[in-house]
C-alpha positions as a LaTeX table, in Angstrom:
\begin{tabular}{lrrr}
\hline
Residue & $x$ (\AA) & $y$ (\AA) & $z$ (\AA) \\
\hline
Met1 & 76.90 & $-59.82$ & 310.32 \\
Pro2 & 77.31 & $-57.33$ & 313.17 \\
Glu3 & 74.04 & $-55.72$ & 314.04 \\
Leu4 & 73.18 & $-52.43$ & 315.60 \\
Ser5 & 71.88 & $-52.61$ & 319.12 \\
Asp6 & 69.00 & $-50.20$ & 318.43 \\
Pro7 & 66.26 & $-52.10$ & 316.58 \\
Glu8 & 65.14 & $-48.87$ & 314.85 \\
Asp9 & 68.67 & $-48.44$ & 313.43 \\
Gln10 & 68.72 & $-52.14$ & 312.39 \\
Lys11 & 65.44 & $-51.41$ & 310.51 \\
Leu12 & 67.35 & $-48.75$ & 308.58 \\
Val13 & 69.92 & $-51.34$ & 307.53 \\
Thr14 & 67.12 & $-53.60$ & 306.29 \\
Leu15 & 65.47 & $-50.82$ & 304.30 \\
Ala16 & 68.75 & $-49.73$ & 302.74 \\
Arg17 & 69.64 & $-53.30$ & 301.81 \\
Ala18 & 66.27 & $-53.89$ & 300.17 \\
Thr19 & 66.41 & $-50.65$ & 298.18 \\
Arg20 & 69.92 & $-51.17$ & 297.01 \\
Ala21 & 69.16 & $-54.79$ & 295.95 \\
Arg22 & 65.98 & $-53.84$ & 294.18 \\
Thr23 & 67.63 & $-51.08$ & 292.12 \\
Gln24 & 71.10 & $-52.69$ & 291.73 \\
Ala25 & 72.58 & $-49.32$ & 292.70 \\
Ala26 & 76.14 & $-48.61$ & 293.90 \\
Glu27 & 74.86 & $-47.56$ & 297.35 \\
Gly28 & 71.68 & $-47.82$ & 299.45 \\
Ala29 & 70.81 & $-45.50$ & 302.30 \\
Ala30 & 67.98 & $-45.04$ & 304.80 \\
Leu31 & 67.32 & $-42.36$ & 307.41 \\
Arg32 & 64.93 & $-41.76$ & 310.22 \\
Asp33 & 63.61 & $-38.23$ & 310.84 \\
Leu34 & 62.71 & $-36.68$ & 314.16 \\
Asp35 & 59.07 & $-37.89$ & 313.83 \\
Gly36 & 60.22 & $-41.49$ & 313.34 \\
Arg37 & 59.43 & $-41.55$ & 309.63 \\
Thr38 & 61.91 & $-43.50$ & 307.45 \\
Tyr39 & 63.17 & $-42.83$ & 304.00 \\
Ala40 & 65.08 & $-45.41$ & 301.88 \\
Ala41 & 66.97 & $-44.51$ & 298.78 \\
Ala42 & 69.57 & $-45.62$ & 296.25 \\
Thr43 & 72.24 & $-43.93$ & 294.26 \\
Val44 & 70.98 & $-42.11$ & 291.18 \\
Asp45 & 73.49 & $-42.27$ & 288.32 \\
Leu46 & 71.95 & $-40.99$ & 285.12 \\
Ala47 & 73.69 & $-39.19$ & 282.28 \\
His48 & 72.49 & $-35.82$ & 283.50 \\
Leu49 & 71.85 & $-36.46$ & 287.21 \\
Gln50 & 74.10 & $-38.00$ & 289.85 \\
Val51 & 73.00 & $-38.11$ & 293.47 \\
Ser52 & 74.31 & $-40.25$ & 296.30 \\
Ala53 & 71.92 & $-42.54$ & 298.14 \\
Val54 & 72.26 & $-40.38$ & 301.22 \\
Gly55 & 71.50 & $-37.29$ & 299.13 \\
Val56 & 68.36 & $-38.89$ & 297.77 \\
Ala57 & 67.19 & $-39.96$ & 301.21 \\
Leu58 & 67.79 & $-36.46$ & 302.59 \\
Ala59 & 65.96 & $-34.86$ & 299.63 \\
Met60 & 62.95 & $-37.14$ & 300.29 \\
Ala61 & 62.96 & $-36.19$ & 303.96 \\
Val62 & 63.18 & $-32.45$ & 303.17 \\
Ala63 & 60.43 & $-32.75$ & 300.59 \\
Ser64 & 58.25 & $-34.49$ & 303.23 \\
Gly65 & 58.77 & $-31.66$ & 305.67 \\
Ala66 & 61.26 & $-33.31$ & 308.03 \\
Ala67 & 62.58 & $-30.97$ & 310.66 \\
Gly68 & 65.71 & $-33.05$ & 311.43 \\
Val69 & 67.42 & $-36.43$ & 311.33 \\
Glu70 & 67.89 & $-39.02$ & 314.12 \\
Ala71 & 70.05 & $-41.59$ & 312.29 \\
Val72 & 71.31 & $-42.54$ & 308.84 \\
Val73 & 72.64 & $-45.81$ & 307.38 \\
Val74 & 74.62 & $-46.01$ & 304.16 \\
Leu75 & 75.56 & $-49.31$ & 302.51 \\
Thr76 & 78.65 & $-48.85$ & 300.42 \\
Asp77 & 81.82 & $-50.54$ & 299.17 \\
Ala78 & 83.70 & $-47.33$ & 300.00 \\
Asp79 & 86.06 & $-47.16$ & 302.99 \\
Ala80 & 84.39 & $-43.98$ & 304.28 \\
Val81 & 81.19 & $-42.02$ & 304.12 \\
Ala82 & 81.56 & $-39.23$ & 301.59 \\
Glu83 & 82.28 & $-35.85$ & 303.20 \\
Asn84 & 79.51 & $-34.24$ & 301.15 \\
Asp85 & 77.02 & $-36.74$ & 302.55 \\
Leu86 & 78.12 & $-36.08$ & 306.15 \\
Ala87 & 77.87 & $-32.36$ & 305.53 \\
Ala88 & 74.40 & $-32.70$ & 304.10 \\
Val89 & 73.24 & $-34.79$ & 307.08 \\
Arg90 & 74.66 & $-32.09$ & 309.32 \\
Asp91 & 72.71 & $-29.44$ & 307.35 \\
Leu92 & 69.41 & $-31.09$ & 308.20 \\
Gly93 & 70.21 & $-32.86$ & 311.43 \\
Gly94 & 72.81 & $-30.68$ & 313.10 \\
Glu95 & 75.50 & $-32.11$ & 315.33 \\
Gly96 & 75.35 & $-35.55$ & 316.91 \\
Val97 & 73.46 & $-37.51$ & 314.25 \\
Ala98 & 74.59 & $-41.17$ & 314.05 \\
Val99 & 75.74 & $-42.16$ & 310.59 \\
His100 & 76.32 & $-45.88$ & 310.26 \\
Arg101 & 78.48 & $-47.14$ & 307.35 \\
Ala102 & 77.87 & $-50.73$ & 306.41 \\
Asp103 & 78.96 & $-53.04$ & 303.57 \\
Pro104 & 76.43 & $-54.06$ & 300.97 \\
Arg105 & 75.47 & $-57.15$ & 303.09 \\
Gly106 & 74.56 & $-54.83$ & 305.97 \\
Ser107 & 77.56 & $-55.51$ & 308.25 \\
Val108 & 78.21 & $-52.24$ & 310.06 \\
Ala109 & 81.85 & $-51.17$ & 309.72 \\
Glu110 & 81.71 & $-47.90$ & 311.66 \\
Thr111 & 79.41 & $-45.41$ & 313.26 \\
Leu112 & 80.18 & $-41.70$ & 312.85 \\
Ser113 & 78.58 & $-38.65$ & 314.45 \\
Thr114 & 77.99 & $-35.43$ & 312.59 \\
\hline
\end{tabular}
């Protein structure tokens, strides 16, 4: 499994994997805010509420008072990070936030920048 060179980003992979596995969700995500706090989340897919794993992680960060985002990891079977997720990361983190897309096992397929 290819690993990220930054141990703090690799920690995000581990958190996202654990959250996704625990919930059996379609996606897992984790992010680190500007204070170094981490948030791990899974896709919410209820009859009346659908939120991506990245969306849940961002909402948790905002609700905790995060002023920005340093990095995001999303574990997905999709071939790309959803545009809405990238836009939402940009809303909170601005330009230049690393967004790592990995498969459900945690192998990083690509790193994007907002």
